[in-house]
C-alpha positions in Angstrom: 6.2 -1.7 -2.5 7.0 1.6 -0.3 8.4 4.4 -2.0 10.1 3.9 -4.9 13.2 6.4 -5.3 13.5 9.0 -8.9 10.6 8.2 -9.3 9.8 10.9 -12.6 7.0 12.6 -11.1 9.2 13.5 -7.9 12.4 13.7 -9.9 10.8 16.9 -11.8 7.3 18.2 -9.8 7.6 21.6 -11.8 7.2 19.4 -14.5 4.2 16.8 -13.5 1.7 18.5 -15.9 4.0 18.7 -19.2 5.3 14.8 -18.0 1.2 14.3 -18.7 0.2 16.0 -21.5 3.6 14.7 -23.3 2.7 11.1 -22.5 -0.9 11.6 -23.6 0.1 13.3 -26.3 3.6 11.0 -27.4 4.0 8.0 -28.1 7.6 7.5 -27.7 7.7 10.1 -24.9 5.4 7.9 -23.2 7.7 4.1 -24.1 10.1 6.4 -22.1 8.1 6.8 -19.1 7.6 3.0 -19.2 10.5 1.8 -19.7 12.5 4.3 -17.6 10.1 2.4 -14.2 10.5 -0.8 -15.7 13.9 -0.3 -14.7 13.6 2.0 -11.8 11.6 -0.5 -9.9 14.1 -3.4 -11.2 17.2 -0.9 -9.6 15.2 -0.8 -6.4 13.7 -4.2 -5.5 17.8 -4.8 -6.4 19.2 -2.3 -3.9 16.2 -3.5 -2.0 17.4 -6.9 -2.0 14.1 -8.1 -3.2 15.8 -9.1 -6.4 20.1 -9.2 -5.7 22.7 -8.5 -8.6 26.1 -8.2 -9.2 27.3 -4.7 -8.7 28.2 -4.4 -12.8 24.5 -5.1 -13.6 23.7 -3.2 -11.1 26.0 -0.2 -12.1 25.0 -0.6 -16.3 21.0 -0.7 -15.3 21.9 3.1 -13.1 23.3 4.4 -16.0 20.7 3.7 -18.3 18.1 5.1 -16.0 20.2 8.2 -16.2 20.3 8.5 -19.8 16.5 7.7 -20.6 16.2 10.4 -17.2 18.3 12.8 -19.9 16.2 12.2 -22.9 12.8 12.5 -20.9 14.1 15.3 -19.4 15.6 17.2 -22.8 11.7 16.5 -24.1 10.5 18.2 -21.6 12.5 21.2 -21.9 12.2 21.8 -25.4 8.2 21.0 -25.5 8.6 23.9 -22.1 10.3 26.0 -25.3 8.2 25.6 -27.9 5.3 26.8 -25.0 6.6 29.7 -25.2 
């Protein structure tokens, strides 16, 4: 598959090391990343018509991806504040 947009490391490149550390140390964070990546790839397949879906389902998947991304970023920023 070609480059998949919205990969977490591309969304938050300034937090790459922190993302890695959290993934290793925090099982919940690692699971959120797995869920995000799986959903992101599903959205990419739908958007590129590899696995077409209806607009409502695509919109719901995008909303869920955004919610996961928000939770991931929240955990990243919480960790960043803890390091200060």
